[in-house]
C-alpha positions, 0 to 999 in steps of 0.5 A: 499500499503506497501513500504520500504527503504533498504540499498543495500550497505554501505561505505566499501572497495569496495562499497558506499551507495546505498539506494533502495525504493521499492513498489510492482509495482516499485523500485527507486535507490538512488546512484550507486557507483561501484559494485552496480550491483554485490551487487544486485547479492550477495544479491539475490535481483533483479532490476526488475521494477526499474523506476528511478535512483537518483544521489546526485552527479555525479562522481566516488563516487556516480555514477561510477556503472551507466554504468554497471548497465544500460547495465545490466538493458537493458539486463534483459529486462528493456525498460525505465528508468528515471535518475536524478542528479545534473548539469553535469549529461548530460555531465557525461552520454555523456562521456560514449558514446563509450562504453555504448549503448543499443538499447532496453533501453530508458533513460530520463535524468533529470538534476537538477540545483545546483544553483538557480536564485535569483528570483526563488521560493523555490523548492516545485515542484517535480523533479520526480512524479509517482503513488507511489512517489514524489521526491523533490531536494535540492541543497547543496553547499559549504559555501560561494560559491554563484552563483556570487562568483563561476562563476556558472550558472544554467544549463537547465533541459533536455527536459523532466525535464523543470518545469513550476514554475507557473503551476508545469507541466513538459514540454515534448516537445523537446527543440526549439534548436533541429531543429537548432542543426540538421543543425549545425550537418549536416555542414561538419566542425561541431565541438562539442567543439564550442557549448555553452549554450542550444545548447551544452546541446541539443548536449549532449541530442542528444548523450544520445538519440543515446546511448539509443534510445529505438528502439528495442523490446528486448535486443540483446542476439544472440551469433552470431550477432555483432551489429554496431551502426551508430554514428552522426557526431562529435561523436568522438570529445571531448564534449563541455566545461562544463559550469561553475557550482558548481561541488562540490554541491550535491543534497538532496532528499525528497521522499514523498510516496502516501497519503492513503485514510482513511477507509470506516466506513460501520456501520456509513454509514448504520446508516446514511441510506447509504446502499450497492449499487450505492449510496455508490459507488459514495460516495466512489469515492468522491461524495455527495449523497442524502439518506433517513434514516429509519425515512424517512428524506432526508440527504446529505452524503459525503465522510467526513461523512463516510470515516476516515481521510487519512493517512499522506504520509511517507517521506524518506530523503537522504542527501549527505554532502561531507564536513563540508563546505556543512553544512551551505548550508544544514541547510539553505535549511531546515530553509526555503523552501519546506524542512523546513516542514520536520525539526523542532519541534512543535505542528503544524499539519504536512502533512507528516510522516518523517520516516527515514533520510539517512545521507551520511557524508564526513570526519569530518561532522558527528562529527561537532557540527552544524551537530549534532545540525541539526540532533537533530532538527528532531522529536524524532520518526525519524530514522537516518542512518548514513554513515560515514567512521570513524563510519562504520565497513568494513565487507565483501561485496561479501561473496560468493567469500570470503567464497570460498577464505577462504576455498582455504586459507586452501589449500595454504595461500600464493596464496589464502589470506583471504580478508581484512575486519573489523567488528569494526568501528574506532569510536563508535557512541555515542548518547549522543549528537545525536537522540536516533534513530541513527545507522550506515548504514549497508548493508541489513538494511530494514526500512518499511515506510508503515506500519512503523517499526524500521530498521531490518536486512534482515534475508535472506541476513544474512542466505546467509552469510557463510563467517563471521560466518566461519571466526569468529569461529576461526576454519577451515571452514567445509570441506567435506571429499572429499575436505579434501582428495583432499587438502591433496593430492594436498599439498603433490604433491606440497611438493614432487615436484621439484621446477622449477628454473624460471627467474622472479620467484618472480614477482607476479600476482594478478588476481583481476577480472577473469570474462568477460562482467558482474560480478558474485558472484564469479568473478569480471570483468577484472583486473590483477596486475603485481608486479615487486619487488623493482620497482612497479606495472603494472595494466592490464585492470581495470573493474568496482570494481578493486579498491575494489578488490585492497582494499580487497587484500591489506587492508590499504597497498592499498595506498602504492600499489597505490603510487607504481602503475607506469603503467596501460594498457587498452586493448580496449574500452569495458566497462568490461575492463575499467569502473573501471579506473576512480575510480582508477585515482580519488583515486590517487588524494587523495594520501598525499603527492602526488606521485612524479612520474607520472602514465603512461597510455597506451591505444587507443585514445577512452579511452583518449577521454572518460577520458578527457571528464570525467576529466571536472567533476572530476580530474583524472590527466589530468589537468596541475595542477593535484596533481597526473599526468597521462602521456598518451601513445598511444597503436599504438605508441609503437607497437612491430613492432615500426611503429606508426599508426598515428591517428585522426587530433586532440590530436597529443600531445599524439602521439608525446610524447608516445615513450618518455614516454614509455622510461621513464616508462621502466626506472622506472620499470627496463624494457628492453621494453614494446610494444603493439600488435594489436589483433583481437576483435570486437573493436580495441584491443591491447595486451601487451608485457612486457620484463624485463632487467633480462630476463623474459617477460609477455604477455597479450592478451587482448580480441582476437581470436587466432592470430599469431600476438600475437605468434610472438610478444610474442615469448618465454614468461615467462608467457602468460596471455590469455583470455579463454572466452569459452569452447572447445565445443563453437568454433563457438560462440567464433568466433562470439563473437571474443573471444578464447576457453580454447584450443585455448589459450593454443595452442597460448601459445604453439606456442609461447613457453611460459613457463606458461599460465594463463587462465582468462576472463571466460564467466559468464557461468562459475561463479565458476570453468571452465571446465577442460582442457586436461592433461599436456604432457611432454614439455608442458607449465604449464597451470593455471586457474585464480581465483579472488584475487589469489596472484601467483608468476610466480615461483609458477604458477605450483602449480595452475596446481597441485591444480586444482582438489582440487579447483574444488572439493571445488567448488562442495561442495559450489554448494551443500551448496549454490545451483546452480547459476541462469541461466546467459544470456550473456551481449549483446555486441554492438560496437559503431563505 
């Protein structure tokens, strides 16, 4: 039985470490930071046969890729999945309830306490076990933060993960609180925020079961079917308060593979008189039999006589040490208890073969003398793979998109800048004080556990990387004669053209993500940055990976952009428009010094419900003492007709403060006004109208079918950014999914007398170049396609139209080089409401 551990992604500008354990029959994924799904797509590896996801912590760093990955798994046909993580896992998953649902997927959450009872035995019982692996977990907490001093209490496991410490067997019966919970839910005054203890945990499990009931045989892929899922009472209320638990604690995992039986010694068996036949088969199964040898003497022959010694199981360790304050707890966990067997040197016989340790190290951890000493206590033949930001290079992760950008950079270097990257780490690993088998974690590294081999780079992944060889060559990328001709002709048209004089010409639009529903190799999901010179930035939607796109576009200057980010607008609750929001808000908390001005967040109540639930796990800016404050603005309260629509009976503090906050935002950005308009989508959705004191305006459609509301609200726009999910021959499908075609989006722009139209939010059916639109007629607005990481000034929008043919030819070349993309099945869309 062969198996391996591989690095899907490492620390980089747009990814966090993800390790995959793979057998022929199954895969197991450890940590799923942002862009995990897209990293799978780029690597051309698949997620089929995944049985479990294991999180070392719950939060944006290790787990923000989970909702997108779960929906992708389900849409690919996966029907069941185990998810293990520390205390807070159920709260983390339940917070996603308004935008993460798949009827065909059943999820088993395994929540592992990060604080131990004083009288408990060591954690020598696996938190997960199947025919391939046994997984053991070790809590790693902050030094000096005991159960008593932190006020922490152990959270109970989920219903399928309660372990009997004496027998080691896992109880699979529902919690005794389940019948009582149903009685509580049925009460007309049911309020989930009043639940505590086991009842609160059971409520969270009930929510997760609602999200992933596993009741459908197949994923919903019908283009015409819109599924609405009933929700239990209390579903729209905040979650119960998170029990006191050590949220700074992480989990270390030991993954123990199967013990492989020794080989059957045929020659020795025959010498003992055990010939081929039923008796030999019984011995092979573990029985002892009686045989008569060639001299007529009877003898007993058992497995130990003819079967060699079994092979010790291979072991992989994943250690997450976010700060130097965690080192003491980690070391103590290896000094005694179940994890001590993997550590230390000595002649005693071990019952395992530790092959590799993955070290996920926070700032200053890897250089800490005590951590170095800890590493040196492992056996010499153990490989150490270290993920530490100071010791990791920052190569391009999504090389297909970057290779395309590198080519387009030779068309227009201002509009298509080369993504920022570095192949040199800030510091080099010096193995003088470290084990000799220590290396930094790099994506596409494979370590064979059985049979054991040293770490190797995935040759297929390296062969598919066209960007780095081209970028490092110092020469222009190899372009076909057709592309060279098209590029030259396009640049000539631009040079000869009369540049239109446009108000707001220096306002820049950075298209961070231009795809819809799911990411692809070439297009990330929704995100558009508006840069107002001298004032700041507005972010329009923030799909998963938006932070990474910002980092690749701006490099180290991304922190200045984050500090200058004044407003984020989230159009609606569908995950491809906001899953990346929590990451951006969490990163904003790291600004030093903290920003003096708040960030204004415009969205609907469901978004704020989700964010406040999440804020209990990780500070996003909603606490009174947050380092970087977030000020909510309800979309309905700044409606263009100036009629607040009211809302739920709770949370009215947002309603009262929204208009005042909008006024402060306008002052900060030099705006005349900023308003929303309700558009028509399956979920409640808004567009945004931004009008500047200088006279220019930008209209953002959100997701919508063609609607006259947008035309009226955005009349005379300088720029309309409109979704164009479907091609013109897919009008019926667009209507069924409540989206627009290219032609419909252009017609809306014409109707509102927009000067420029930027089409975005393209279906995964068009991973590269969308289908061409009709030729522009005199008096028509400029029409441009959006591409990831394009930096387009409003005054240069006309250039995109001039470049369209050249860009299309470049994509044709890339198809010839890389081959066709695999057929894409659109993600199922489900409304929970």
